[in-house]
N, C-alpha and C positions, 0 to 999 in steps of 0.2 A: 155208738152204734156197733153192734156185734152180729155176726152171722155164723151159723153152724158150719164147720168145715165141710161136711158132706154137701150142704146146699151150695156152698161156694164152688166145690168141685163140679157138681152137676151143672150149675149155671155156666161154668167155663167150657164144658164139653158139649153143651147144647148145640152150638153152631156146627160142630163136627157131626153130631148125631143127625142134625137136620140135613146135612149134605148126603148122608147115607140113605135117608128115607124119602128125600124129596122126589125122587123119580117115581115113587109109588103114590105120591100125594095127588089126590084128585085136583087140587088147586093148581098143581104144577104140571098136570098132564098137558102135553101138546105145546109147552112153552118154548121148546128148543129152537124154533125158528122165528119166534116173535121178538120184536124190539122191546127195550126197556122204555116205558112211557113216563115213569115217575119213580123217584127215590124218596121215601119218607123216613126221616130220622127222628126218633123220639129219645130225648135225653132225660134221665131220671137220676135221683140221688144227689143232686146239687141244687141249691136255691139261687145260685149266682150264674150269670152269663150263659144261660142255656142256649141263647142264640149264637154265642161265640163257639160253644162246644159243637153245636150243629154244623157250623161253618167248618170247623176243624175236621170233623168226621167226613163231611161231604168232600173236602179236599183230599182226604186220605183214601177214600174209596175210589179205585181206578175205573169203576164202571160208571158210565155217563148215560144220559138220555140218548135214545136212538141206537145205543149199542145192542147187538143181539144178545139175548139172554142165553147163557150157557153155564153149566156147572163149573167149568174151568174159571170163568169170570168171577163167579161167586166165591170160589175157593181163594182166588187172588185177593178179593176184597176183604174177606175175613182175615187172611194172613197179614194183609197190610194193617188192618186195625189192631191185630194182636202184636205185630212187631213194633208198633208205635209205643206200646207200654203206657198208653194214656188212659185206657179204659179197663176198669176192674171187671165188668161184666159185658159180654157181647152176646146178644140173642138175635137170631134171624128167623122170624116167623115165616110161614109159608107165603109165597108170593101170591098176588091177586091178578087174575087174568081179566082184562077189560077189552073193550072193542078197540081201544087205541094201542094196546100192548100189555106188558107185564109191569105191575106195580111192586116194587121191592120195599121191604120194611127192615129197619135196623133199630133195635132197642139197645141203647148204650148207657152205661153208668160210668162216668169218669172216676178215676182214682181220686180220693181225697189226698191232700198233701200233709206231710209232717211240718208244721210251722214252728214248733219249738220242742226241745228236749230238756226236761228238767230233772236234775239229779239231786237227791236228798241223802244226807248222812254219808257222804263219801270220805270224810276225814278218817284217817290221816292221809289219804290220797287226795290229789287235786282233781277237780272235776274234769280237767283236760285229760288226765290219765284214763279216766273212765270213758270219756268220749273217744279216745284213740283206739279202744278195743272194740268199739261198735262198728258194724258195717251198715249202719243207717245214718242219715244226716238230714238236717233241715232242708226242706225242698223236695226230698224223695217222695215217691208215691207211697201211701200208707198201705202196707200189706200186713194184716194181722199176724199171720204165721211167721213172717220175717221179724216183725217187731218182738213177738213173744220169745223168739230164739235168742234175743239179746241177753236174756236173763242168764243163760249158761255162760256167755262170754264174761259178763260182769262177775259172776260167781267164781269162775276160774281165776280171774284177776285177783280177787281178794284172797282166795286160797293160796295163791303164789306169794301173797304178802303176809302170810302167817295166820290168817283167820280160818280156823279148821272147818267151821260149819256155817258159812254165811248164807243168808236168805235174801233173795232178790225178788221184788214184786214189781211187775211192769203193768201199767194201766195206760189207756188212751182215752182221751175225752174229745169228742167231736164238737166243734163250734157250729151250731145250727146256722149262724149268720153267713158263713162262707164254706162250710162243709169240710174244713181242714181239721187236723188233729194236733193236740198237745200230748206228747208222750212223757209220762212220769216214771222215773226209775227210783224206787224206794229201796234202800239198802239197810238190812239189819246184819251188821257184821258178825254179831255173836261173839262167842268166847275166843280167846287166843291163848297160845302157850307162852307164858312169860319165862324168859331164860333166868334160871336161878344161879347157875354157875357153869363155867367152862373149864374142863380139865384136859391136860395133855399128858400122854404117857408114851414111853418108848423113846423119848428124845434124849440123846446124850451129846450129839454134835452141836446142838444149838440150845441155848437156855430157854426155860419156860417163859421168862419175862420177855425175851425177844419174840417168841411165838405169839404171846398175847397181844403185843403191840401190832402184829401183822394181821391178826384175826378180827374181822369186822364183827363176828358173832360175840367175841369177848368184849369189844368196845361197847356193844349194845347193853351189856350188864351195868354200865355206868350211867345209863339213861333212866327215864321214868315213864310210867304209863305205857301207852301202846308202842312207844319207840323201843321198848325192851322185849318186844315179841320176837319169837323165833321165825325167821324168814328162810325158807328152804333154799332160795337162790343165794342168799348171803352165805349159808353154810357150804354150798357147792363152790361158790367163789373162793371161800377160805381154803378149801382143799387145793384149788389151783394156785392160790397165792403162796401157801406153805410149801407146795411142791416146787414152785419156782425159786423160793428162798433157799431151799435145801440144795437144789441143783447149782445155784450160784456159789454155794459153799463147797462144791465138789462131790455131792452125793448123787450120782447119776441114776442109781437104782431106787431112789426114794419112792415110798408108797404111803400115802396119807389116806386114812379112813375116818369117817365121822359117823357118830351115832347119837341120836336124840333120845333120851330116856325120860319119858313123861311120868309125872306123879299125878295119878288120877284124882287123888283127894284134894290137892291144892290147885291143880291146873298148871303147875310150874313144870319146867323141863330142864334137865341137865344135859349138856352137850359134851361128849367125849371125843377127843381127837386122838387116834392111835397112829403113832409114827413108826413105820418100819424103814429105818434109815438105809440099811445096806452098807456096803463098804464105801470108804472115802477114796475117791479116785485121784490119782496123780498122773498127769499126762506129760510124756517126754518124747523127744525126737533124737534119733541117732543116725548119723551118716549124712545129714544135710549140711552142705557147705555153701551152696549157691543161694538157698533161701533161708531166712531167719526163722527161729522158733516162733517169734511173734506173728509173722505172716502166716505160718502154717497152722497156728492155733485157731485162727479165724475159720479154718475149714473143718475143724473138729466139732461135731454136734453132740457128743456124748453128754455134756453138761447142759445142753439146751433142750434136747428132746428126750432124754432118758435113754437107757440102753437095754430095754426089754428084749430078750431073745437075741441080743447082740445086733439088732437092726441098726442102731446108731453107729456102732463100730464099723460095720460094713459100709454104711453110707459115708462115714468119715474117710475111709480108705479111698472110696470113689472120688470124693471131693479133692483129696490130696493128689490123686493121680491126674485129675483134670487141671488142678493148679499147676502141676509140673509140666503138663503138656502145653498149657498156655504160656509157660515161660521158656519153651523151646527144648524140653526134655521128654520127647515122646517115648523113650525107652526106659523111663524110670520104673523101678519095681518097688512096691511098698508092701510091707507085711507087718503084722502086729505081734508083740510078745507081752503076755499078761502074767504078772507076778502078784499073788495074794499074800497078805501078811496081817499082822495085828500090831497096832501102836496104841499104848496106854488104854487098853480095853476096847478100842474101836477098830473094827475091821478095816483093812486098807487094801487097795488094789492099784498097782502100778501098771499103766499101759504104755509100752514103748513102741513107737512107730519106727521100724527099721527101714531106712531108705537107701536104695542104691540108685543114685541120680542118673548115672550113665552120661552120655555125651549131650552137650547142649548144641543144637543145630542153629547155625547162623547163616543168613543169606550173604553170599559173597558177590553175586551178580544176578541180575534179572534182565533178560533180553526179550524184546517183543519183535517177532518176525512174521512175515506174511501179510502185513497190513499194507495194502496198496491205495486205499481210498481214505480211510480215517487216519489222521496224523497221530504219531506216537504220543505227544503230550496229552491229547484228548483221551487216549486209551489209558494212560497212566493215572489220570485223574480218577478213574474207576477202580484202581488197584490199591489195596491196603497193604499187601505184602511189601516190605521195604526192599529197595533195589540193592542195598549193600549194608553190611554190619548190623542188620536187624535180626530179630528172632524169627525163625522159620516155623510156621504152623501150617500143616497140610490142609486143615479144614478151612483156614483163611484163604489159601491159594485156590481151593475149589470154588469158594464163593467169588473170588476175583474173576475166575474164568467165566462163571455164570454172569457176572456183571458186565464183562466185555461182550458176551453174546447178546445180552439185553441191549447194550449200547448200539451194536451193529443192527439189531432188528429195528430200532428207531430210525436208522438211516436207510432202511429198505432192504437189508440183507436178511431175508427170512430163512435162508438155508445155511447161515454161518455156522462154522464148527471151530472149536478150539482144542488144542492138545498141550498139556504141560509136560515137558521133559526135564527130569531132575537128575543131577549128578552130584554125588556126595564125596568129599575128600577129607582126610584127617588134617588137622591144623598142625600137628606135631607136638602140642602141649598136653595131649592125653585127656583133655577135658572138652574140647570143642571140635566140631566138624563143620566144614564149609559146604554150603549148598549153592550150586549154580542152577539157575532156572531159565528155561527157554519156553516162552509162551508163544506157541505157533498158531497163527490164525489162518483159516481157510475161509475166505470171504464168500465165495459163491457168487451167484448172479444177484444184481441189484434191481429191485422192482419199484416202479412208481405206480400210483393209482391213475389209471387212464380214464375210467368212467365210473360214476356212481349212479345206479339205477334204483328206482322205487317202483314196486308193484303193489297195487291195491291202495295207494295213498290218495285221499281226497280231503282229509280233515284239515291239513295245512298245505300251503303251497310248496312246490318242490324247492323254491328258493329258501323258504323258512326251514324246511327239513334239512337242506344241505348246510345251512348256517349253523345248525345244532351239532354238526359232525366235526370231529377233529381231522379225520382222513378226507381231505378234499382232493379233487382231481389235480394231478401234478405233484402232490406231496408223496414223500417216500412211504411205502407200504409197511405198516407195523401190525402184525396179526394180533398183538395184545390190545391194540386200540379198537379193533372191530367190536369186541364185546362192550367196551365202554361206549362206543358210538351207538350200538344197538340199544343200550339203556337210555341214552340221551334222546334218541329218536322216539322210543316208547314213551318217555315222559312228555315230549312235545305233542304227540298225538293224544295222549291221555288228558293233558291239560286243555286241549281243544274241545273236550267234552266227550271223549271216547275212553272211559276208564277201563273197559274190558278188552282193549286192544292187545294184540300179540304181535311181536316183531321178531323175525328171524333173519339171519344174514348168511350169505355164502359168497365165496370169491372164486374167480377162475383166472388162471395165468395164461399169458401168451406162450406160444411154443418155446421161445427162447428164455422165458422166465423173467423178462424185464418189464412186463406190463401186467396189471391186474385190474379186473373189473369186479366191483363189489355190488351185489344186488341185495336190497332189503325187501323182504316180503312182509307186507303189513296186512294183518287181519284186524280191521278196525272194530268190528263188532257194531252193535247198534249205537247211535248217538244218545247221549244222556243229558238231560237238562235238569236244573234244579226246580223242584215243584214248590210246595209250600214250606215255609220256615216257621216252626213253632218253638215257643219258649216255655219251659216248665221249671217249676221250683222257685221262680222269682215272685215270691209272695208280696214283696214290697217294691222292688225295683221295676220301673216301667219298661214295657216292651220296647219303647222307642230308644231308651238308653242302650239296650242290648243290640238293637237293630243298627244303630249308628256305628257299632264296632265290627259289624259283619262286612267282609270284603267280597261277599257273593250275594246275589239277589235272586228272587224267583224269576225263572226264565233264562238265567245265565247258563252257559255250558258248565257241566259239572267239573270242578277243579279241586283236586285233593290239596294242592298247596294253598289255595284260597281258604279252604276249610281249616287247615292248620294255622294259618295266619289269623283267621277270625277267632279261633279259640285262644290264641296268645293275646290278642287284643282284649278279649273279654276277661281273661284272667288278670289283666291290668286294672280292671275296675275295682276301686277300693272297697266297695260295698259287698263284693263277692268273695267267697272263700274257695270255691272250686267250680269247674265247668267241664261238662262232658258233652260231646257231640255224637249223635247217632244218626245213621242213614236208614231210611225206610225204602226198600225196593232196590237197593244197589245189588245185594246178593242175588236177587231174583232177576237181575238184568232188565229191570223195567225201564221204559223210556223216560219217565220222570221219577226223580228221587227226592223224597221229602226229607227235610232236615229237622231234627229235634235237638234243641240245646237245653240240656239239663244243668241247672245251676244250683249252688248252695250259697245262701247269703250269710254274712257275718251277723252276729247280734248287733243291731244298730246302735243301741244306747250304751253309753259308757260313762264312768266316773273316774276322774284323775285327781290325785292329790300329791303334794310334795312339800317338804319342809327343809329348812336350812338356816344358815347363819352367815351374815356378812357384816362388815363394819358400818355400812350405811343404814341397812334396815334392821340390823341385829337379828334376833330370832324371828323368822317369818314362816308363814304357811300359805301355800297356793292350792286352790281347789277349783275344779271345774267339772261340768257335765257336757255331754255332746251327743250328737247323732251322726253316725257315719253315712247315713243314707236319707238325708232330709227330703221329705215328700216323695221318696222313691226316685230321686233324680241324681243319685250318686254325689250329692253335695255333702261336704263335711262341715257340720255346724257345731261350733264350740261356744 
């Protein structure tokens, strides 16, 4: 079944056009204050389960009998049907005014579903490779425009695989028995460019034989048929492989270019790799006595990343400086000296890193003072700077001071301050300086939580809300935990059926700073319950199998965690390949949110075969057939 795109567009916008003109419609005149007396739903376009679809639509439409007829209610109804993505066409004729009220009409055509995707002539690619580039799946709603767009995706896939002008034809056949579609993808791969030969030029530092072995494009010339075709991705990968090979051999400035030269008469292609080797680099270090050449070479990225515009050289110097600082040499100075030359016809470049290491700073003593409440051993557990004979790093000491302040805040000292006093002295050996550190702590006042107040809370009891918090009355006040508790309280309220809740927190201290009151202000929003739960895409799997895995039911308070758990449970069903959950009405903050579970089923039937040899059975063959979803009950029959 096919429809002209213009007709489809018009049918989809009719409900919107109707809303714009209904005020001028004679049938709608004076309906603003009348109740809805009846809602008539007409289902077309499917031969199966029209009663079920009518029930689904009735549950999705938020307008009920005896509700006042308003344009706002009609807009909400149409939006709800649209958001469900269950109906291909939605048409709302003019309402009919009767003595008892307004009669509403909804003409709906459910989407047909894609029940199978068949791929023909995919070789040398696997069917799974083709399926992976599609953005449609079995069980999805059939949308002609979306299905037709898959041709471009398949065409691009085969072009990347070396077929220059592939043709892809997509057709869809509707089964009149159930209204669902079988999508067929027919592929005419067309001609491809066969690699005739691969040449290398400009290489002197590495032999041609070694380059051939590294190039996947050259290895393809040893194969037959379509395996010998030119694949652009392989050629690009070869450029990266050859570049890496040269850099490992000391050519930091290597540049590899590739060109495919086609022969129009034969359809063959020659691939030329042009190698611009650049100078051969030698790395050396001078002036380093504390650190070995081997450890310093790990910080040099010239031969890993290339040295275009000397970026890698500057990065290497930064890395070496960081390395020395980490080893206790913050005053180290590093500069480069470059010497160009020529050896046996090959350009050479020697890079010497000239290092002035300076003094190594070592901690001779670390004192902790000012701590009156927290014992020193507990403080030192949060300090990484060694207390004696260890390497001194200013950045580590700064992190230690921050860790000590964080420790004090967990004990209720929200205004704690730290100061690091450093004294440096020469050791007398000309290489080392001693560092004496005094970590001075100003504790400030200590605060405990006196009271926790809730404003606007009714979704859960105060006892339940308090149990969700870390900061309880009597505990030491930690400002970092207020944000954590705000999130925990928000989750508790949301899980009680108030997903639109907002929670803010504020604290106030007593005059002496020893007590704090925390007040949580909760804007719960309107309560939300689960409306109807619909399953889509399960062409074979029974609804009851899916419903058994749901941890939420119609009428329950809306719970995001229950939805997540339900989806995880359903993904565990062997017969299914994927599952997606959609909520209808949540964004509009409606009182009831309908759930639509869209699933994709695995192909149920399979064939297995295996062969082998053992001393008892000798040569043997095993074969079997099976059904992963026998009778739609998720039963694995073999």
